[in-house]
N, C-alpha and C positions, 0 to 999 in steps of 0.2 A: 504494500500500500504506500502510495507516495506521501511525501511530507505534507503537501498542501491538503490532502484528504484527511490526514490525521488531525491537522489544525482545524479543519471543518468539523470533524467529529467533536473535537474538544470544545469548540465554540458553541456547538449545538447543545452539548452536555452542560456547559456553563449556564446557558440561557434556561435550560430545563431543570437545572438543579440536580444533575445526575450524581449518583453515588460513585465512589471509587470502583473502577471496573473489577469484576470478579476474575481472578487469575485462572480459574478453572473453566471459564467460558471463552470460547474462540468466536470473535465477531468477524464475519466476512461480509464485505460490501458486494452488492449485486447491482449492476447498472444496465439499463436498457433505454433505447431511444423512444420506446412506445409508452403511451399513458397507461395507468393501471386498469382502465376499462377495456383495453384492447384484448382480444382473445389470446394473443401470445402472452400478455401479462397475467391474464387469469390462469393460464397454465403455469406460469412462473410462480404465482402465489401458491398453487397447489404443491409445487415442489418445495417452496420455502417452508410451508406448514409441515410437510412430511419430514424434511431434514431436521427441523427444530424438535419435532415430537420424537422422532426415531433416535435422536442423540440425547434425549432426556435433558434438554436444556444446555448441553455442552457446546452446541453450535448455535449462534445467533446470526441470522441473515439481516443485514441492513440494506433495504432496497432503495434505489434512486431511479425514479420513473421519469419518462418524458424527455429523455436526452439531457438530464441535468448535468451529467459528467461524461457521457459517452456519446460519440457521434455515430452516424450510419456508415460512412465510408472509410473511417480510420479505426474502427472498433478493435480489429485484430491487433494492431500496433499498440493501441491504448491499453488493452488488457495485458499484452506482453510487457509493457512498461509499468504496470501496476496502478494505472489510473483507477481501476476497480479490481478487486480480487477476482470476481467472477463477472462475466458480462455476456450480453447477446452479441455474437459476432456475425458478420455477413461477408463471407468470402466472395459472394456473387456481386457485391458492390465495392469491394476494396479496390484501391487505385493501383495496386501493384503487388508483386511477390506472392501471388496466389493464382497463377495462370492456369494450372491444371485443375485446381479446385473450382475456379470460376467456369472453366470450359465444360467440365464433366457434368454439370447440371443439365446441359443440353444433349446428353448422350442417351436419354431415357425414352426415346420414341416408342410408342405403344405401351408405355407402362400403365399399370392399373391403379392399385391402391397405395395409400400412404405407407402401409407396412411394407409393400413391395419396394417402394422408392428407398426407404431407409435400409432395408435388407440388401438391396443391390449396392448401395453406397458402401455398406460395411464390408461386403465382399471385395469391392474395388480397393478400398484402403488397405485391406489385408494383403492384396496381391501386388499393388503398385507403390513402391516406396516414395515416389515423388509426391504423392498425395499426403503422406505422413510428414515428409520433409518440410512441406509448406506450412505445417502447423507447429514447427519448432517453437518452444517457449510457451506453448499452450497445452493445457490438459483438457481435452474435450469431455464435456459432461452431458451433452445431448446432441443427437443428430435429428434434423427436422425435415420432414417431407412437406407436401402441401396439396391443396385442392388444385385440380387442373384448371387453368384459366380459360376464359373465353375472351371476347372483345366487346368492350363497353364504349359506346360512342355518344357524343353530345346530342346531336340533332339529326344526323344522317343514318338511317337504318342500314344494316348490312344483311343481305339475304343470300349472297353467294360470294365466292372468292373474288369475282370480278368487281364487286362493290368496294373492295379494299383499295383499289387504285386511286391514288391521289390523297388518301387520308394520312394525316400526320398523327402517328400513334406513339405513345410512350410504351416501350417494350423492353423486357430484359435483354441483356446483351446476346443471349443464346437464341433469341427469336429475330434479331434484326436482319440477318441474311435472308431468311425465307420470306419475310415481309417485303423486302426490297424486290425479290424476284416477282412477287405478286403485285408490284407497282405502288406499294405503300411507302410512306416516308417515315421510317421509325426513328425515334430519338430515345436516348437513355438518360433518365433522370431519377433521383431518389423518389420513392413513393410519397414522402412527405411534401413534395412540391407539386404533386399531380392535381390535387383538388383546385388549387389556385390557377394552375395552367388550364384546366378544363373550364373553370368559371370564366376566365378571360378570353377563351378561344385560342390560346397559344397552341394547344393541341386539339385534335378532333376526337381523340379517344385514347383508351388505354387497354393494354393486354393485362387482364386481372381476373381473379376468380370472383364469383358472385358475393362472397362474404364482404368484399370491400364496399358494396352498396350500403351496408349498415356500419361496418366497423370503421370505415374511413369517410362515411357520409357522401359517397360518390353519387347516390341516387338524387342528391340535391342539384347536381350539375351535369348529369348525363342521363339519357332517357331510353337508350336502346342497347340491348345485350344480345349478341349472337352466340349461341352455344357451340361454337367451334371448339373442339377438344384439342387443346395445345399441351403437348406432353411437357413434363418438367421432372427434375430429379431432386434428390435430397442433398443436404450439405451440413457440415458441422455448424451448429447454430448457438450453442452455449458452451463457454469455455472458461477455464480458471488459469490464472497466472501460474506458470509451472513452478517458479521459486516459492510462491505461497503454498502451493500444493505440497511441495517437499518439506515445508516447515511444519506440516501437521503430523501428529502422531499416527502410527499405522492404523489404529482402529478407526480413526476419523477419516483417513484416506479410504479405507474399505467401505465405510458408510456412504461416502460421496460416490464411490464407484457403483455401489448398489442403487444409488438414487438415479442413475442414468435411465434405467428402465421406467422408473416412476415419471420422470420428466418427459421422456419420449411418448409415453402413453397419454399423459395429460395434454401434451401438444397435439397429438393426433386427434384426441377426443374433442378438444376445443376448436381445432381447425375444421373438423368435419361438421360439428354442430353449428359453427359460425356460417358455413356455406348454406345450410338449410335456412337459418334465420335471415341471412342476407337476401336469399331469393324471395322469401315471403315478404320481407320488408320492401324490397324493390317493387314487387307487384302492388303492394299497398300504396307506394309512392307514384305509381303510374309508369314504371319502367316496362317497356315492351320486350319480351323475350322471344327470339326468333331462332328456329332450328337451322341447321345447315344440311345440305343434301349428303347422302352417303358417298356419292361420287366426289363431291368437293372435299369431304373429310378424308377420303382415301388419297386424293391428290395432295392435300396439305401434308398428310403423314409421310408420303413419299418424298416430297420436297424438303420436309423437316429433316429426315434422316440423311438425305444427300448433303444438305448444308452442314449438318452436324459432323459428318465424316470429313468435310473440307476443313471445318474448324479444328478437328482432331489433328489433321495433317499439318495445319498451320502452326501448331504448338512447337514444331521443330525449330522455329526461329528463337525459341527460348531454351533449346536443348532438351526438349521433352518429347518422348515418343508417345504421342497422343492416340494414334490409331488403335494400338492394342487395348487401350482403356475403353475406347468406343466399342470395339468389337466384343470385348468381354461383357460390357453392359448390355449390349443387344443379345448376346447369347443367353445371359441370365434371364432377361425378360422373355425371350422366346420359350425357354425351357421351364419357366415357373408359372404356376397358376396365378392370375392377376390379383387374387385376394389374399395371398400369403407372402411371407418373406422367403428368399432363397435359403436353402438348407445350409449354405456355407456361411451365413451371417453369424459372427461370433456372439457368444452369450454376454460377454463383458464389454466395457468401453474400448473402442478402437482409438488408440493414441500413439503418436510417434515415439513415445518413450517406453511403450510396453515391450518387454523382451520377446523375441520371436523364437 
């Protein structure tokens, strides 16, 4: 924990009249850019409550919500440097030094459930050291999948892939290539900026799951949702500063390792539930949901995998053999029922520091 964060704690305690800290209690800070009402944060709260109860009060988690001390695009480095002991990390948004982690999210064409996303990721990180190497300095505490996005637009409905032509869409980096092929103008920006960009007409729409209609209030500024199924993968999403991890006694390390399953289950449940609530909320707010034809869905899936394979090959400029990672992800998805995790998924946390 950094010096300034300790000062912040001390100042808060002075104002609140805190007693001298109990030397038998370990206080760990947890930081996230999301507000406490967001589904991600609701899952985080379930994990916090579990850890504090399971440790019988020996661990106390001090949460910092809403980006108070952690950013969206530099969170990996911030946790590495102890800005927070534990934080929500986002390799998919980081500005550098996580090229394989960022690219592999787009290797999951035809993936089914969140459990399958997380399971495939754990298989990949076991097999490919580059994915572990990019997490040096971090102890991963949860891997996160997600609902498959569609496309939400402000005022122009989309009924076919041809309707995407000319639309300026906020999209994750792994989707920009295929959207350009279809004639759209994709841009990459943090999700926190999308509401205002939609409201002002800076963008015409966003690639996002239906849960954002409620959780991010997008139903207020966009009115058409096409249920194009856009594949996406899992990624390490909650991590602890490695030095802080090593400072803990072995029994508390073991407890936090066990907590990974709790956190991942809470995330999957909250994300899935939020999707259903978001769709109901959107319908109540007048958002029009439109299907896509099977032929257009099949064409999109084909283009998606072609573009993903190109992205995998392009990792060679960073000295990374990306195509084997893409091929293995696709093999696992082909050979695994869509509602379960691959059998190779490890039972414990996948971390770069785990002995092999």
